[in-house]
C-alpha positions as CSV (number, residue, x, y, z in Angstrom):
1,M,26.9,-29.6,-4.6
2,S,26.3,-28.6,-8.2
3,A,27.6,-25.3,-9.7
4,G,25.2,-22.5,-9.0
5,A,23.3,-24.3,-6.2
6,A,22.7,-22.4,-3.0
7,E,24.4,-23.8,0.1
8,Q,21.9,-25.1,2.7
9,F,22.1,-24.5,6.5
10,N,19.7,-25.8,9.1
11,I,18.2,-23.2,11.5
12,H,20.7,-23.9,14.3
13,E,23.7,-23.5,12.0
14,A,22.2,-20.3,10.6
15,K,21.8,-18.8,14.1
16,T,25.3,-19.6,15.1
17,Q,26.9,-18.7,11.8
18,L,24.8,-15.7,10.8
19,S,27.7,-13.3,10.4
20,K,29.6,-15.7,8.1
21,I,26.4,-16.4,6.1
22,L,25.7,-12.7,5.6
23,E,29.3,-12.2,4.5
24,R,28.9,-14.9,1.9
25,V,25.6,-13.3,0.7
26,E,27.3,-9.9,0.5
27,H,29.7,-11.5,-2.0
28,G,26.9,-12.7,-4.2
29,E,26.1,-16.1,-2.9
30,E,22.6,-17.4,-2.1
31,V,22.0,-19.4,1.0
32,V,19.0,-21.6,1.9
33,I,17.8,-22.1,5.5
34,S,16.1,-25.3,6.2
35,R,14.2,-27.0,9.0
36,A,14.4,-30.8,9.3
37,G,16.0,-30.9,5.9
38,K,13.1,-29.0,4.2
39,P,14.0,-25.6,2.7
40,I,12.0,-22.8,4.3
41,A,13.9,-19.6,3.3
42,K,16.4,-18.2,0.9
43,V,18.8,-15.4,1.7
44,V,19.9,-13.5,-1.4
45,P,21.9,-10.4,-1.9
46,L,20.0,-7.1,-2.3
47,R,20.7,-5.1,-5.4
48,T,22.5,-1.9,-4.6
49,S,21.4,1.3,-6.2
50,T,22.5,1.9,-9.7
51,R,25.6,4.1,-9.9
52,R,24.7,6.8,-12.4
53,R,27.6,8.5,-14.2
54,G,25.8,11.8,-14.5
55,R,23.5,13.5,-17.0
56,G,22.9,11.5,-20.1
57,S,24.0,8.2,-18.6
58,L,20.8,6.5,-19.8
59,R,21.2,7.8,-23.4
60,G,20.4,5.0,-25.8
61,T,18.6,2.8,-23.2
62,L,15.3,4.6,-23.0
63,A,12.8,4.7,-25.8
64,M,10.1,7.4,-25.8
65,A,7.2,7.8,-28.2
66,E,7.4,10.7,-30.6
67,D,4.3,12.4,-28.9
68,W,5.6,12.0,-25.4
69,D,5.5,15.8,-24.7
70,T,2.6,17.0,-26.9
71,R,-0.2,19.1,-25.4
72,Q,-2.7,16.3,-26.0
73,T,-0.5,13.7,-24.1
74,N,0.0,16.2,-21.2
75,E,-3.7,16.9,-21.0
76,S,-4.5,13.2,-21.0
77,I,-2.1,12.6,-18.1
78,A,-3.5,15.6,-16.2
79,E,-7.0,14.2,-16.7
80,D,-5.9,10.8,-15.4
81,F,-4.7,12.6,-12.2
82,G,-7.8,14.7,-11.9
83,L,-6.1,18.0,-12.7
């Protein structure tokens, strides 16, 4: 198997080894489930929520327009929402 390729299990193997497969997925691996040698599903890890460090943790990563909080912008947004 090449580096980075997902390991493949047939449906019967997946049923009998589900706990082991899920443990591998929890550790970042991707697993392909196949029927008669044809891939039909991929099991991938879910992203966990971002761990924020507190106020200001996004400083430097967000870019806001200079007019983001002007009266005109706020009125335009309110109009878009029918307010």
